[in-house]
C-alpha positions as semicolon CSV with decimal commas, in nm:
position;residue;x (nm);y (nm);z (nm)
1;V;0,113;1,465;-0,595
2;K;0,122;1,218;-0,306
3;L;-0,061;1,291;0,021
4;I;0,091;1,134;0,333
5;P;-0,076;1,142;0,676
6;T;0,137;1,323;0,935
7;G;-0,020;1,128;1,221
8;K;-0,202;1,430;1,359
9;M;-0,576;1,372;1,371
10;H;-0,869;1,582;1,486
11;E;-1,221;1,452;1,540
12;T;-1,518;1,671;1,452
13;K;-1,854;1,673;1,628
14;D;-2,030;1,469;1,359
15;G;-1,798;1,176;1,414
16;R;-1,588;1,224;1,104
17;T;-1,211;1,223;1,146
18;I;-0,995;1,495;0,995
19;S;-0,637;1,390;0,932
20;E;-0,352;1,631;0,868
21;M;-0,173;1,546;0,542
22;K;0,166;1,629;0,396
23;E;0,192;1,693;0,021
24;L;0,485;1,538;-0,167
25;R;0,575;1,593;-0,530
26;E;0,830;1,456;-0,776
27;L;0,855;1,105;-0,634
28;V;0,893;0,803;-0,860
29;D;0,604;0,571;-0,781
30;P;0,499;0,362;-1,084
31;I;0,189;0,227;-0,911
32;D;0,058;0,578;-0,843
33;Q;0,159;0,699;-1,189
34;T;-0,014;0,417;-1,376
35;T;-0,323;0,459;-1,158
36;D;-0,331;0,824;-1,266
37;I;-0,325;0,716;-1,632
38;L;-0,605;0,465;-1,577
39;N;-0,812;0,733;-1,403
40;A;-0,748;0,975;-1,691
41;L;-0,872;0,714;-1,939
42;H;-1,192;0,671;-1,737
43;W;-1,241;1,047;-1,733
44;I;-1,179;1,109;-2,101
45;Q;-1,435;0,851;-2,202
46;G;-1,702;1,077;-2,058
47;E;-1,621;1,340;-2,322
48;N;-1,850;1,361;-2,625
49;L;-1,554;1,385;-2,862
50;C;-1,398;1,063;-2,734
51;D;-1,457;0,744;-2,930
52;P;-1,403;0,467;-2,671
53;D;-1,340;0,221;-2,952
54;R;-1,038;0,417;-3,076
55;I;-0,818;0,493;-2,778
56;G;-0,441;0,493;-2,809
57;I;-0,173;0,568;-2,549
58;W;0,188;0,681;-2,589
59;G;0,472;0,665;-2,340
60;S;0,843;0,738;-2,341
61;S;1,127;0,611;-2,118
62;F;0,979;0,521;-1,777
63;S;0,626;0,573;-1,912
64;G;0,720;0,356;-2,209
65;G;0,668;0,075;-1,961
66;H;0,358;0,240;-1,816
67;V;0,166;0,206;-2,144
68;I;0,219;-0,172;-2,135
69;Y;0,104;-0,193;-1,773
70;V;-0,202;0,023;-1,843
71;A;-0,306;-0,153;-2,164
72;A;-0,297;-0,486;-1,979
73;R;-0,553;-0,348;-1,733
74;E;-0,768;-0,129;-1,960
75;P;-0,925;-0,332;-2,243
76;R;-1,053;-0,018;-2,418
77;V;-0,695;0,068;-2,526
78;K;-0,662;-0,039;-2,888
79;A;-0,312;0,084;-2,980
80;L;0,004;0,198;-2,806
81;V;0,350;0,333;-2,872
82;S;0,633;0,256;-2,630
83;Q;0,930;0,483;-2,700
84;V;1,269;0,390;-2,548
85;G;1,063;0,213;-2,285
86;S;1,195;0,078;-1,955
87;M;1,005;-0,246;-1,896
88;D;1,137;-0,391;-1,570
89;Q;1,218;-0,214;-1,244
90;R;1,314;-0,522;-1,045
91;W;1,676;-0,406;-1,054
92;V;1,599;-0,280;-0,704
93;L;1,622;-0,645;-0,596
94;N;1,969;-0,707;-0,734
95;N;2,251;-0,799;-0,498
96;Q;2,352;-0,437;-0,437
97;M;2,002;-0,302;-0,374
98;R;1,804;-0,589;-0,222
99;K;1,885;-0,517;0,144
100;T;1,812;-0,145;0,106
101;T;1,487;-0,208;-0,081
102;Y;1,354;-0,453;0,176
103;S;1,462;-0,251;0,481
104;T;1,317;0,069;0,336
105;G;0,983;-0,097;0,263
106;T;0,969;-0,247;0,611
107;G;1,066;0,079;0,775
108;R;0,814;0,280;0,577
109;S;0,531;0,040;0,663
110;R;0,621;0,061;1,033
111;G;0,658;0,438;1,034
112;T;1,032;0,446;1,103
113;V;1,134;0,553;0,751
114;D;0,990;0,871;0,601
115;Y;0,918;0,938;0,235
116;P;1,184;1,121;0,033
117;R;1,167;1,498;0,005
118;S;0,991;1,641;-0,298
119;G;1,230;1,645;-0,591
120;E;1,509;1,468;-0,403
121;K;1,779;1,345;-0,640
122;F;1,854;0,981;-0,715
123;G;2,187;0,969;-0,895
124;N;2,162;1,220;-1,178
125;L;1,782;1,208;-1,184
126;K;1,544;1,440;-1,001
127;G;1,278;1,245;-0,816
128;Y;1,358;0,966;-0,570
129;P;1,204;0,623;-0,638
130;I;0,983;0,447;-0,386
131;L;1,189;0,129;-0,389
132;E;0,927;-0,107;-0,248
133;K;0,691;-0,003;-0,531
134;L;0,954;-0,057;-0,800
135;M;1,027;-0,410;-0,676
136;R;0,684;-0,526;-0,790
137;Y;0,669;-0,326;-1,111
138;A;0,764;-0,519;-1,426
139;P;0,553;-0,433;-1,733
140;I;0,756;-0,690;-1,929
141;E;0,547;-0,955;-1,752
142;D;0,226;-0,796;-1,885
143;V;0,313;-0,796;-2,256
144;H;0,148;-1,131;-2,323
145;R;-0,182;-0,990;-2,193
146;I;-0,218;-0,727;-2,468
147;D;-0,229;-0,940;-2,782
148;K;-0,536;-0,746;-2,908
149;V;-0,353;-0,412;-2,886
150;A;-0,153;-0,278;-3,181
151;K;0,195;-0,225;-3,034
152;L;0,485;-0,018;-3,167
153;F;0,819;-0,034;-2,986
154;I;1,072;0,237;-3,071
155;I;1,424;0,182;-2,938
156;A;1,752;0,374;-2,953
157;E;2,042;0,194;-3,122
158;N;2,293;0,305;-2,859
159;E;2,069;0,286;-2,552
160;E;2,287;0,343;-2,248
161;L;2,043;0,336;-1,955
162;F;1,947;-0,030;-1,989
163;D;1,993;-0,328;-2,220
164;N;1,746;-0,319;-2,510
165;K;1,755;-0,698;-2,518
166;E;1,593;-0,706;-2,174
167;H;1,345;-0,425;-2,240
168;G;1,211;-0,310;-2,580
169;I;1,344;-0,603;-2,782
170;L;1,227;-0,858;-2,525
171;A;0,885;-0,693;-2,506
172;Y;0,853;-0,717;-2,883
173;Q;0,960;-1,081;-2,881
174;K;0,712;-1,170;-2,606
175;S;0,419;-0,988;-2,763
176;N;0,157;-1,139;-2,990
177;G;-0,088;-0,990;-3,236
178;I;-0,012;-0,670;-3,425
179;N;0,333;-0,547;-3,326
180;K;0,636;-0,374;-3,472
181;I;0,978;-0,266;-3,352
182;V;1,184;0,019;-3,497
183;E;1,543;0,095;-3,401
184;L;1,648;0,456;-3,446
185;K;2,009;0,459;-3,557
186;G;2,294;0,662;-3,414
187;I;2,132;0,783;-3,092
188;T;2,147;0,716;-2,720
189;H;1,842;0,729;-2,491
190;Y;1,792;1,106;-2,485
191;G;1,865;1,147;-2,853
192;I;1,504;1,058;-2,924
193;Y;1,400;1,395;-2,778
194;H;1,644;1,590;-2,994
195;K;1,822;1,440;-3,294
196;K;1,549;1,187;-3,378
197;R;1,249;1,366;-3,232
198;K;1,069;1,436;-3,559
199;E;1,129;1,084;-3,686
200;A;0,993;0,934;-3,365
201;Q;0,690;1,163;-3,374
202;Q;0,616;1,064;-3,733
203;L;0,643;0,694;-3,651
204;S;0,399;0,736;-3,363
205;S;0,154;0,946;-3,562
206;D;0,158;0,700;-3,853
207;W;0,102;0,408;-3,615
208;F;-0,204;0,564;-3,454
209;N;-0,343;0,673;-3,789
210;E;-0,303;0,322;-3,925
211;H;-0,457;0,141;-3,630
212;L;-0,711;0,391;-3,493
213;K;-0,820;0,632;-3,763
214;N;-1,144;0,531;-3,932
215;K;-1,131;0,197;-3,754
216;K;-1,459;0,045;-3,639
């Protein structure tokens, strides 16, 4: 959920200002999304059943990049799994998108461009991206910062949404410390949720058991 001021403000007698807000849902904002994950990690560590020395995070597709971004900023993360992860959103600065990305960011900051409607479509996907946020979101640049985290990268052999060599494979190559990459054969991006779902789940479970369970 994203709350956007409408510009209508009312001042109460005690001097506090009440601002009218508009609620937006189903937007693609990686900065907001990763902040939510970081906040959730802070919260969960207040639970008696949480061992802060054995925290692992899992992400798939867009959030397969989020886990890299988060682990680079939360030193209590000890292990992660990135499944068919998208690691670099700077495609919004390519020759076709650059002008739109810059003009949208400028317009939004000056109040001449509104936020997308909740659930607005972007191509075949539901949820419109906030382009000026994507332009500065590249988890691939954070991989070198998580050398103390046990990292498993799971990729699809026939990935069609992006080039594995610039995402999962490159992340594996740039990472240090404990790391592993597994290519699931015969599937495209979404095949990991169907044809290879159980195999991917087992790989993830085994990874966390190996690097978190009974570890001190």
